[in-house]
N, C-alpha and C positions, 0 to 999 in steps of 0.2 A: 785107327784109334786103339790104344792099348788098355784103356780103362774108362768106364762110365759109372758114376756113383749117383743114385737117385736119394735125394734128401728132402726132409721136411724141416724148415728152420723155425725155431721157436726160442722163447726165453721164459725163465722162471724167476719172477720177481726182479728182472733185469739181467740175470745171468743167461748169455746166450748159449744155446745148445743145437747143434746140428745133427739131426737124427737120420742116420744112414740106413736105408731100408732094404738094400739089395746086395749086402757084402758076405752073405753066407759062404760063397766059394772061395772067399779070400782068407777064411779063418777055419783051417781044417781042425779036427779033434772030435773025439767020442763024447767028451764031457765039457761042461763050461770051464772047469779047471784046466783041461787040456788046451782049450781054445784060448783062455786068457793066457796061458804060459807061451803058447805060440805067439800071440800078439805081442807080448813083452819081449819076446826074443827076436822076432823076425820082421814085425810090421811097423817099426818106427819110421820107415820111409813113407808109409802110407799116412801115419799119423802126421808127419811134417807136411806132407802134401795137402791134407785137408785143412790143417790149422794154420800153416804159414801163407805168406802171400805167394801168388797173387789170389788165391781162393779164400784165404783166412786173414786173421788179424790177431793181435797179442791177447785179447780178452776172450777169444773163442774156445768153447769146448765142444767135443762131438761125442756121439754114441753109435756104436755098431749095434743095431737092433737085429738080433739073430733069432733063427729058429731054436726053440729051446730043446735040449736033450732030456729034460725032466717033464714028463707027460703032464705034471700038475701045473706047469707054468704057461703063460700066455706068450712070453717073449723072454729071450735071453739078452742081457746088455754087457757090453764092455765099453768102459768110458775112456776117451782119449782127452788128456789135457796137455797143456803146452810142455810140461815137464816129463810126463810119464803116461802109461796106461794105468788106470785105477780101477779097483774091483767094484766100487760102489760110490755113487754121488746123489745126494738128495736132489739138488736143482736138475741135474741131468735126468733123474728118474721122472721128475715132474715134467720136464719138456718131453720125454719119451711118451708117457702115459697120455698127456694132453694131444701130442701130435698124432698118436696111432689111433686114439678115440675120435677125434674130430675129422680124421681123414677116412674113417671107417675100417682102418686095417684090424682093429679089435672092435667088435660090435659094441655099440654104446647102449646102456639100459639106464633109463632115468627112473628115480632120481639119483640112484647110486649104482655105479659100475664097479664090481670087484675086479682087480687085475693082479695076477701072481707073476712076479718077475724072478728069473733065474739070474744070479749073480755069482761071481767066484768066491763070495763069502757066504753063500746060501740063499734060500728062497726068501723073498721080500713080498709081503703082502700090502697091496695098495687099495684104497677106497677112493673112487673119484666121484664127487658130487657134480651131477650134470642137469642141465636144464636148456631146452630149446636147441639141442645139438651142440652145446658149448660145455666145456669143463669149467666149472666155477671154483673148485678147490680139490686138491689132491692131498690125501692123508696117507703117509707111508709108515707102515709097521716095520721099522728098520731092524737090521740084524743086531745082535746084542753088542752093547758098547761098554768099554771097560778102561780103566786107568791102569798103566804099567808102571809109572814114575809119578810121584806127587811131590812138588815143592823141592825138586833137586836143583843144585846149582849148575848153571851153565855160563861159561865165560866167553864172550864174543870179542873177536878181535876188532880193533878200531877200523873205521872206515874214513880214509883221508879226506873224503868229501864233506863229512859231518863232525869228525872227531880229532882232538888234538893227537899228535903222534905218540904212540905208546899207551894211549888212554884206553884200555880195555874195560869191558864192563861185565860184571858177573850178576846174574839175575836168577831168581828161582822159576822153574819151568815145570810144566806137567807134560807128560807124554801119554796119549791115550788113543784108543781105536773107537771110531765112530762109523765104520764102514770102510775106512783106511786110516792110516796112522797120522796123527797130527802132534806137532809141538806146539804147546800153548804158553803164552807168556802175557802178563799184564802190562798194558799201555803205561800205567803209572810207574811200574818198576823200570820200564825201558826209557822213561822221560819223553814220550811221544804222544801226540794227540791222535784222534781217529776221525780227522776232517780232511777235506780236499787238499788243504795246503800241506798236510802231513805225508802225502803219498810217496814222495821220493825217499824219505827216510824210512817209511814203513817197508817199502820194497827192499831196502838195504838190510834193514833189521831182520826181515823175514828170511832172506837169503843166508845171513849169518846164523840165525836160529837153526835152520834146517842143516846147514853144514855141520854145526858143532854137535847138534842132537844126534845125528847119524854116527859121528865119531865116538861120542861118550856114552850114549844110551842106546845100544842096539836093540832092535825089536823083532820078534817072530810071532806071527799068529799062531796060537796053539793048535788050531784045527786046520790051518792052511799055511804050512811053512813057506810056501813060495811068496807070501806077503810078508816081507822083511825089511822094509824101508819106511822111514818116516818121511812121507812125501810132501805134506803140506803143512802150513803154518797159521796159526790163529792168534792174532793179538787181541785181547779182550779188554773191554771197559765196562764201567758200571752203567746203570740205567740213565739214559740221557733225558728222560721226560716221563710224564705221567702215562701209564699204560704199557710201559716198556720195561723189561727186566735186565736188559744188557744190550751192548753194542759190541761190534767186532770188525776187524779187517782181517780178511783171509787172503794169504799171498800164495799164488800159484809160481813157484821160484822157476826161473829159466832152467831149460835142460842142459845148459852150458856151465852150470855152477862149479866154481873152483876156488882155489885160495886167491885168485886174482880179483881184486875189488871191482873191476870193470864188469864181472859176471854177477855182481851182488844186486840183482834186480828181478823182476818178474811181473806178473799181471795180478791185479786185485780181483778177487770174486765180486761181481756185480750184485750178487744175492747176498743174503745173511748167512749162507753155506749150510746146507742140511746136515751133512755128515760131520762137520765142524761143531754145529749146534749139538749134535748127540754126543761128541766127545766132551765138549764143555760140560753138558749136563751130567755125564758119568763122573767127571771130576768133582763137580759140585756136590753130587750125591755121596761120593766117597768120603768128603769132607763133613757131611751132615747139613749141607747148605740148601739142598733141594730135595724135598720129600717126593714120594710117589704121588701121582694124580694131581700134581699142581702145575698149571700151564706155565711155560716160560717163553716170553715174547722176546725174540732176539732180532735186533735191528742190524742191517748191513750198511755199507758205504753209500748207497742210494737212498737210505732212509726207509726201504722196504723191510718187511719183517716176515719171518717164519715163526710159527708157534710150535714149540716142542713140549712133550710131556713124558715122563717116565711112568710106564703102566705096569712094570713088574721088575722082579729081580730074578737072577739066574746065576750061573757060573760058565765060564769059558776056560777050559783047562783048570789051571790053579787060580785064575783071576775071578774075583767077584765082579759080576756084570749087571747091567740094567737092560730093560727093554724099552727103547725109546720109540716115540712116534714124532713125525714132523708133518706140519701142514703148511701148505703155500699153493700159489696159483701160477699157472703157466699160460702163455699165449702163442698161438701160431703166428709167424711172421711172414711165411712165404714157403714156396716149394722150388727146388733147383734141381738141375742135373749137372753135376761137375764132370768135366771130360779132361783126360790126360792123353794128348796126341803122342804118337811114338816119336815125333820130331821135336817135341818141346824140350828146349835145352835145361829146363828146371823141373826134372821129374819128381823132386821131393820139395818144390816150392823154393822160396828164398827168404832171407831176413837181411834188412839193412839197418845199419846202426843209428839212423835218425829216430826210429820208433822201437827198435829191438835191441837187445844186448849186443855190443860189438862183436 
């Protein structure tokens, strides 16, 4: 055998997260930034092995739960998504905290267990509300969120599956950081809904938004210059009903994205997206639409919700920023040991065009 990975399977408000608990030796480096950079440079084969078939599926994310380099932290995380390694994820943080507490890898204290997580964008404080050995809610005090571009125009090339030839679309978009960089656009401006019947077009629009945002509005995190890509796309809508403040579809675009329309697809976040919620709240606050200390209940594609709140203001480099929190719940769904045999003909897994991009 060439590799064994011990995992705790979980989901956060529907978003699956595979928490890998024995990968320290695979990710060298003295700091979490060193380790993140190494992963983003050298470990895409591992990412594909874990997330692709026969061990994974298109909607799956995973977390490398590592020994922290900062003595203040309980665990360090590096998030693996279908398109990239990402420095922070709300749903994956909820999965990780729930998994590590409920399996005893971090001691549980009732009624509230504080957990400190080391990420490539800084320390993240978490409070887990616990009862009877179960995690009932996880509140994340996320890293500062900020908008880099507000209401800037972006022209999307036509997709021959949905658009007449030559019929490009120009829409206003925001680019913001909520733990990773997002491009955000309104469903109304894109002429698309946010329901199950809209998924194929949402996937196409998400891919085109990411492609063009990275071309026309480059980003670099002021304190972490290695974070320099808009990786995720959030398409937003207004409140769909009482007790809800907004709805969204978040698209994790394929890692094969190019100008070829066949690559304009990806997987939708099954949760309401924690870091995307933080990015959206940062944009709303910058416009004067969301004050501090006001809960923002955000609904995802499965009708589950995260509750966000802005608890303060700060700066990140030259950007005005906010301090967001996100609350949601996770559930442990299983425990697994994944094995790669040295004779396996698919050492990085595989994808087939019936459910994956061609």
